[in-house]
C-alpha positions as CSV (number, residue, x, y, z in Angstrom):
1,M,22.4,20.3,-17.3
2,S,25.3,18.2,-15.9
3,L,26.5,17.9,-12.3
4,E,30.1,17.9,-11.1
5,P,31.0,14.7,-9.3
6,S,31.3,16.7,-6.0
7,S,27.7,18.0,-6.5
8,L,26.4,14.4,-7.0
9,Q,28.2,13.4,-3.9
10,A,26.6,16.2,-2.0
11,V,23.2,15.0,-3.2
12,I,23.9,11.5,-1.7
13,D,25.4,12.9,1.5
14,N,22.3,15.1,2.0
15,A,20.1,12.1,1.5
16,L,22.1,10.1,4.0
17,A,21.9,12.9,6.5
18,R,18.1,12.7,6.3
19,T,18.0,9.0,7.3
20,P,17.8,8.0,11.0
21,P,21.4,7.8,12.3
22,G,22.7,4.3,12.8
23,R,19.9,2.7,10.8
24,C,20.5,0.6,7.7
25,V,20.2,2.2,4.3
26,W,19.1,-0.2,1.5
27,V,19.5,0.3,-2.2
28,A,17.1,-1.4,-4.7
29,L,19.5,-2.8,-7.2
30,S,18.1,-3.9,-10.6
31,G,21.4,-4.1,-12.4
32,G,20.8,-1.1,-14.7
33,L,22.9,2.0,-15.0
34,D,20.9,4.1,-12.5
35,S,20.7,1.6,-9.6
36,C,24.3,0.5,-10.1
37,L,25.5,4.1,-9.9
38,L,23.3,4.7,-6.9
39,L,24.8,1.8,-5.1
40,S,28.3,2.9,-5.9
41,L,27.6,6.4,-4.7
42,A,25.9,5.1,-1.6
43,A,28.9,2.9,-0.8
44,D,31.2,5.9,-1.0
45,A,28.9,8.0,1.2
46,C,28.7,5.2,3.8
47,R,32.4,5.0,4.0
48,R,32.7,8.8,4.5
49,H,29.9,8.8,7.0
50,P,29.9,5.3,8.5
51,R,26.4,3.8,8.1
52,P,25.1,0.2,7.5
53,L,24.4,-0.4,3.8
54,R,22.7,-3.3,2.1
55,A,21.5,-3.9,-1.5
56,L,18.3,-5.7,-2.5
57,H,17.7,-7.3,-5.9
58,V,14.3,-8.6,-6.8
59,H,14.4,-11.4,-9.4
60,H,11.1,-11.5,-11.3
61,G,12.0,-14.3,-13.7
62,L,10.0,-12.6,-16.5
63,Q,12.7,-12.6,-19.2
64,A,15.7,-14.7,-20.2
65,A,18.1,-12.0,-19.0
66,A,16.8,-12.1,-15.4
67,D,19.6,-14.5,-14.3
68,D,22.2,-12.2,-16.0
69,F,20.8,-9.2,-13.9
70,E,21.2,-11.2,-10.7
71,R,24.8,-12.3,-11.6
72,H,25.8,-8.8,-12.3
73,C,24.3,-7.5,-9.1
74,R,26.2,-10.1,-7.1
75,R,29.5,-9.1,-8.8
76,L,28.9,-5.4,-8.2
77,A,27.9,-5.8,-4.6
78,S,30.8,-8.1,-3.9
79,R,33.3,-5.6,-5.5
80,L,31.8,-2.7,-3.4
81,G,31.8,-4.8,-0.2
82,V,28.0,-4.4,0.2
83,P,25.9,-7.3,1.5
84,L,23.2,-8.3,-1.1
85,D,19.8,-9.9,-0.6
86,V,18.2,-11.5,-3.6
87,V,14.5,-12.1,-3.5
88,H,12.8,-14.4,-6.1
89,V,9.1,-13.4,-6.7
90,S,6.4,-14.8,-8.9
91,V,4.3,-12.5,-11.1
92,D,0.9,-13.5,-12.6
93,P,0.6,-11.5,-15.8
94,E,-3.1,-12.4,-16.0
95,A,-4.0,-10.7,-12.7
96,G,-6.0,-7.5,-12.7
97,R,-3.1,-4.9,-12.7
98,G,-1.4,-6.2,-15.8
99,L,2.2,-7.5,-16.1
100,E,3.9,-4.2,-15.2
101,G,1.5,-3.5,-12.3
102,E,1.8,-7.0,-10.9
103,A,5.6,-6.9,-11.1
104,R,5.7,-3.6,-9.3
105,A,3.4,-4.9,-6.6
106,A,5.6,-8.0,-6.1
107,R,8.7,-5.8,-6.0
108,Y,7.2,-3.5,-3.3
109,A,6.0,-6.4,-1.3
110,A,9.5,-7.8,-1.3
111,F,10.8,-4.4,-0.1
112,A,8.3,-4.1,2.7
113,A,9.1,-7.7,3.9
114,R,12.9,-7.0,4.1
115,L,13.0,-3.6,5.7
116,R,12.8,-3.0,9.5
117,P,11.5,0.0,11.4
118,G,13.7,3.0,11.0
119,E,15.4,1.7,7.8
120,T,15.4,3.5,4.5
121,L,15.2,2.1,1.0
122,W,16.8,4.2,-1.8
123,L,15.4,3.9,-5.4
124,A,17.3,5.1,-8.4
125,Q,14.6,7.0,-10.3
126,H,15.8,10.3,-11.7
127,R,14.5,13.5,-13.2
128,D,13.8,12.0,-16.7
129,D,11.8,9.2,-15.1
130,Q,9.8,11.9,-13.2
131,A,9.1,13.7,-16.5
132,E,7.9,10.5,-18.1
133,T,5.6,9.7,-15.2
134,F,4.1,13.2,-15.2
135,L,3.4,13.0,-19.0
136,L,1.8,9.5,-18.6
137,A,-0.4,10.8,-15.8
138,A,-1.5,13.8,-17.8
139,L,-2.3,11.8,-20.9
140,R,-4.5,9.5,-18.8
141,G,-6.4,12.4,-17.4
142,A,-5.1,12.0,-13.8
143,G,-5.8,14.4,-11.0
144,P,-3.3,16.0,-8.6
145,R,-2.3,12.8,-7.0
146,G,-1.3,11.3,-10.4
147,L,0.3,14.4,-11.7
148,A,2.4,14.7,-8.6
149,A,4.2,11.7,-10.1
150,M,6.8,10.1,-7.8
151,P,7.4,11.6,-4.3
152,E,10.9,12.1,-3.2
153,A,10.2,10.3,0.0
154,R,7.3,8.4,1.5
155,W,6.4,5.6,3.9
156,L,7.0,2.1,2.6
157,G,3.6,0.2,2.6
158,D,1.1,1.7,5.0
159,G,3.7,3.3,7.2
160,L,3.0,1.0,10.2
161,A,6.3,-0.7,9.7
162,G,8.2,2.5,10.2
163,A,10.4,2.1,7.1
164,R,10.8,4.8,4.5
165,L,11.3,4.9,0.7
166,S,13.5,7.6,-0.8
167,R,14.5,8.7,-4.3
168,P,17.7,10.8,-3.8
169,L,18.4,11.1,-7.5
170,L,15.0,12.5,-8.4
171,G,16.4,16.0,-9.2
172,V,19.3,14.6,-11.3
173,S,19.1,14.1,-15.1
174,R,19.9,10.7,-16.7
175,A,22.6,12.4,-18.7
176,A,24.4,13.5,-15.5
177,L,24.1,10.0,-14.2
178,A,25.5,8.5,-17.4
179,A,28.4,10.9,-17.3
180,E,29.3,9.9,-13.7
181,A,28.9,6.2,-14.5
182,G,31.4,6.7,-17.4
183,R,33.8,8.6,-15.2
184,R,33.7,5.7,-12.8
185,A,34.1,3.1,-15.6
186,L,31.0,1.5,-14.1
187,A,29.5,-1.6,-15.7
188,W,25.8,-2.4,-15.8
189,V,23.3,-4.6,-17.6
190,E,20.9,-3.2,-20.2
191,D,17.3,-4.4,-20.0
192,P,16.4,-5.6,-23.5
193,S,12.8,-4.5,-23.0
194,N,13.9,-0.8,-22.6
195,A,14.7,-0.7,-26.3
196,E,11.1,-1.6,-27.3
197,E,8.9,1.4,-28.3
198,G,5.6,-0.5,-27.8
199,P,5.2,0.3,-24.0
200,D,3.9,3.8,-23.3
201,R,6.8,4.8,-21.1
202,N,9.3,3.6,-23.7
203,F,7.5,5.5,-26.5
204,L,7.7,8.7,-24.5
205,R,11.4,8.1,-23.7
206,H,12.5,7.3,-27.2
207,R,10.2,9.5,-29.3
208,V,8.3,12.2,-27.4
209,L,10.8,13.5,-24.9
210,P,13.7,13.9,-27.4
211,L,11.3,15.7,-29.7
212,L,10.3,18.1,-26.9
213,A,13.9,18.6,-25.8
214,G,14.8,19.5,-29.4
215,R,12.4,22.5,-29.2
216,W,12.7,23.2,-25.4
217,P,16.1,22.0,-24.2
218,R,15.0,22.1,-20.5
219,A,11.7,20.3,-21.1
220,G,12.5,17.4,-18.8
221,E,13.5,19.8,-16.1
222,G,10.3,21.8,-16.5
223,L,8.0,18.8,-16.4
224,A,9.7,17.5,-13.3
225,R,9.3,20.9,-11.7
226,S,5.6,20.9,-12.5
227,A,5.3,17.5,-10.9
228,A,7.0,18.8,-7.8
229,L,4.6,21.8,-7.6
230,V,1.6,19.6,-8.1
231,G,2.9,17.3,-5.4
232,E,3.1,20.3,-3.0
233,A,-0.5,21.2,-3.9
234,E,-1.5,17.5,-3.4
235,G,0.0,17.6,0.1
236,L,-2.2,20.6,1.0
237,L,-5.3,18.8,-0.3
238,E,-4.4,15.8,1.8
239,E,-4.1,18.1,4.9
240,L,-7.6,19.5,4.1
241,A,-9.0,16.0,3.7
242,G,-7.4,14.9,7.0
243,E,-9.1,17.8,8.7
244,D,-12.4,17.0,7.2
245,L,-12.0,13.4,8.3
246,A,-11.3,14.4,11.8
247,R,-14.4,16.6,11.9
248,L,-16.4,13.6,10.6
249,G,-15.2,11.3,13.5
250,G,-11.8,10.2,12.3
251,D,-12.8,6.7,11.1
252,P,-11.9,6.2,7.4
253,V,-14.0,3.1,7.3
254,R,-17.3,4.7,8.5
255,L,-18.4,8.2,7.4
256,P,-21.6,9.9,8.6
257,V,-23.7,10.6,5.5
258,A,-25.3,13.8,6.7
259,D,-21.9,15.4,7.5
260,L,-20.4,14.1,4.2
261,Q,-23.2,15.7,2.2
262,A,-22.7,19.0,4.0
263,L,-19.3,19.2,2.2
264,S,-19.0,20.6,-1.3
265,E,-18.9,18.0,-4.0
266,P,-15.1,18.4,-4.7
267,R,-14.4,18.0,-1.0
268,R,-16.6,14.9,-0.8
269,R,-14.7,13.3,-3.7
270,L,-11.4,14.3,-2.0
271,L,-12.4,12.9,1.3
272,V,-13.6,9.5,-0.1
273,R,-10.3,9.1,-2.0
274,H,-8.3,10.2,1.0
275,C,-10.0,7.5,3.2
276,L,-9.4,4.8,0.6
277,V,-5.7,5.7,0.5
278,R,-5.6,5.6,4.3
279,L,-7.2,2.1,4.2
280,G,-4.8,0.9,1.5
281,L,-7.7,0.3,-1.0
282,P,-7.8,1.2,-4.7
283,R,-9.6,4.4,-5.6
284,P,-12.6,4.2,-7.9
285,P,-12.7,5.5,-11.5
286,A,-14.3,8.9,-11.7
287,R,-17.6,7.6,-13.0
288,R,-17.9,5.1,-10.2
289,L,-17.1,7.7,-7.6
290,A,-19.8,10.0,-9.1
291,T,-22.3,7.2,-9.0
292,L,-21.5,6.6,-5.3
293,L,-21.8,10.2,-4.3
294,A,-25.1,10.6,-6.2
295,Q,-26.5,7.7,-4.2
296,L,-25.8,9.3,-0.8
297,G,-29.2,10.9,-0.9
298,A,-31.0,7.6,-1.4
299,P,-33.7,6.7,1.2
300,R,-32.3,5.6,4.6
301,D,-33.5,2.0,4.1
302,A,-32.1,1.7,0.5
303,A,-29.4,-1.0,0.0
304,V,-26.7,1.1,-1.7
305,R,-23.6,-0.7,-2.9
306,V,-21.1,0.6,-5.4
307,A,-18.1,-1.7,-6.3
308,W,-14.9,-1.4,-8.3
309,P,-11.9,-3.7,-8.6
310,G,-10.5,-4.3,-5.1
311,A,-12.9,-2.3,-3.1
312,E,-16.5,-1.3,-2.6
313,A,-18.7,1.3,-0.7
314,R,-22.0,0.6,1.0
315,R,-24.5,2.9,2.6
316,W,-26.2,1.5,5.7
317,R,-28.5,3.4,8.0
318,D,-26.8,6.8,8.3
319,H,-23.2,5.9,7.4
320,L,-21.1,5.3,4.3
321,Y,-18.8,2.3,4.7
322,L,-15.6,1.8,2.7
323,M,-14.0,-1.7,2.5
324,A,-12.4,-4.4,0.6
325,P,-15.0,-6.8,-0.9
326,P,-16.1,-8.9,2.2
327,R,-15.7,-12.6,1.9
328,P,-18.1,-14.6,4.1
329,L,-16.9,-17.6,6.0
330,A,-17.4,-20.9,4.2
331,P,-20.4,-22.7,5.6
332,A,-18.5,-25.9,6.2
333,W,-15.6,-24.2,8.1
334,R,-15.1,-25.5,11.7
335,A,-12.3,-25.3,14.3
336,D,-11.7,-26.7,17.8
337,W,-10.4,-24.3,20.4
338,D,-9.5,-24.3,24.0
339,G,-10.6,-20.6,24.5
340,R,-7.1,-19.5,25.4
341,Q,-4.6,-20.1,22.6
342,A,-4.3,-17.7,19.6
343,L,-5.9,-19.4,16.6
344,A,-5.7,-18.8,12.8
345,T,-9.1,-18.4,11.2
346,P,-10.2,-17.3,7.6
347,L,-11.1,-13.9,9.1
348,G,-7.7,-13.4,10.7
349,R,-5.9,-14.6,13.8
350,L,-8.2,-14.9,16.8
351,R,-6.5,-12.9,19.6
352,V,-9.3,-12.7,22.2
353,R,-9.9,-15.3,24.9
354,L,-13.1,-16.9,26.0
355,V,-13.4,-18.7,29.4
356,P,-16.2,-19.6,31.8
357,R,-16.4,-17.5,35.0
358,A,-16.3,-20.8,37.0
359,G,-12.8,-21.5,35.6
360,G,-11.4,-24.7,34.3
361,P,-10.5,-26.0,30.8
362,V,-13.1,-26.0,28.1
363,A,-13.5,-27.5,24.7
364,L,-15.1,-25.0,22.2
365,R,-16.1,-25.3,18.6
366,L,-15.9,-22.3,16.3
367,A,-18.2,-22.1,13.3
368,P,-19.9,-19.5,11.0
369,R,-23.5,-18.4,11.5
370,C,-26.0,-20.7,9.8
371,G,-29.3,-19.1,11.1
372,G,-31.5,-19.7,14.1
373,E,-28.8,-19.6,16.8
374,R,-29.8,-18.3,20.2
375,L,-27.7,-16.8,23.0
376,R,-28.6,-16.7,26.7
377,L,-27.7,-13.2,28.1
378,A,-27.4,-12.3,31.8
379,G,-30.7,-10.8,32.9
380,R,-32.4,-11.1,29.5
381,G,-32.7,-14.8,28.9
382,Q,-32.6,-16.4,25.5
383,R,-32.1,-14.0,22.6
384,D,-32.2,-14.7,18.9
385,L,-28.7,-14.0,17.5
386,K,-30.0,-12.3,14.3
387,R,-32.1,-9.8,16.4
388,L,-29.2,-9.3,18.8
389,L,-26.8,-8.4,16.0
390,Q,-29.4,-5.9,14.7
391,E,-29.6,-4.3,18.1
392,R,-25.8,-4.1,18.2
393,G,-25.7,-2.2,14.9
394,V,-23.7,-4.9,13.0
395,P,-24.0,-4.1,9.3
396,P,-25.7,-6.9,7.3
397,W,-22.6,-7.8,5.3
398,E,-20.6,-8.4,8.5
399,R,-23.1,-10.8,9.9
400,D,-21.9,-13.5,7.6
401,R,-18.3,-12.8,8.8
402,L,-18.7,-13.6,12.4
403,L,-17.3,-16.4,14.6
404,V,-19.9,-18.3,16.7
405,A,-18.4,-20.2,19.7
406,W,-20.2,-23.3,20.8
407,H,-19.8,-25.1,24.1
408,G,-21.4,-28.4,23.5
409,D,-24.9,-27.6,22.0
410,R,-25.0,-24.0,23.4
411,V,-23.8,-20.8,21.8
412,V,-21.6,-19.0,24.3
413,A,-20.2,-16.1,22.2
414,V,-20.3,-14.4,18.8
415,G,-17.7,-11.9,17.5
416,Q,-14.7,-11.1,15.4
417,P,-11.1,-12.1,15.7
418,D,-10.3,-9.0,17.8
419,R,-13.4,-8.7,19.9
420,W,-16.5,-10.5,21.1
421,L,-19.8,-8.7,20.3
422,S,-21.9,-10.7,22.8
423,L,-21.1,-13.3,25.5
424,A,-23.5,-15.8,27.1
425,E,-24.3,-15.7,30.8
426,G,-21.4,-17.2,32.8
427,W,-18.7,-16.5,30.2
428,E,-16.1,-13.7,29.9
429,E,-13.3,-12.4,27.8
430,A,-10.0,-13.1,29.7
């Protein structure tokens, strides 16, 4: 199916109308056909409906043609009168996500670093890309989240930045885009790696999808439609998981085991995955998740820990904790502090203050716990820090990730970068 130029313009105008008025629209510009056409269409739309427009090119440096991509992007952006930002990133092919995964992560980190609240980034993925993504997910045995493929719009990063990512061409075939690019006499750069049939996505593109289209001419459209329907179902599942999380206290880090076990097994799986997504953590493989849920019924004093790359879960007392692998403070770490200024620590930026009630400047030393520390509490006298942390309900793995504040040879506080757990007699958080 092809689109008339006016229909393609309407697609872009509708996408522009869905972005916050007056806020900048960015186009991720790789230099290929799809993104070059999207920038050209966006430039036309922003002239018809005045709106700030910028382009963003991420230079991975992974192949000899990378500099050619950048030069072409600069020429096109200059011809269209669109400001262009070029971001150079480094990609470690030996890291855990593989070359393609690490490049994608670097690209999205560059996107998130550039966009401001209220701005929108347009990506040029189209209907054929969606069909490929759906097939790849199905062949890997993915669940609804994977089969939903690429959403038309979502928050960029964790959503806290207030920037959105949008794919306005997701319902348009590549053939329609190629026809429009030809009509505009648009130039672009072909990525040499796209011709290789070794990568799974390229194999689907060059071998499988043409074969399917020979038998079912609308195969790509049907696969993309299935992805959209699964995406709708996935949205409903996310609503259900959000309601379950609210009933269980609303904290994705800490789930009450008894309430979690009261859910059906599919809802337990759904809720744990939902919480991990909320926390920005990778979800476990199916077998690791099954192992985790099977251990929820372990004795209360059992040390349950299930880990997978990038995340882990622990049961302690009556709760299940989801987290990134905790890294204890190095035993030799020390820092001088005046109790008032913000201070960078290995655990994050220290934002709470610590001052004596009597007032006046102080010289404090921050250090990790080493064992045997004692803290004098108002009305309770000297208390062993280990026992005090147990009383406060601090999980064991967090006890090695605490800052201990010393004033001379006395411990005056213990806590985390955003709060003190206990303060010595005569000291307060300002």
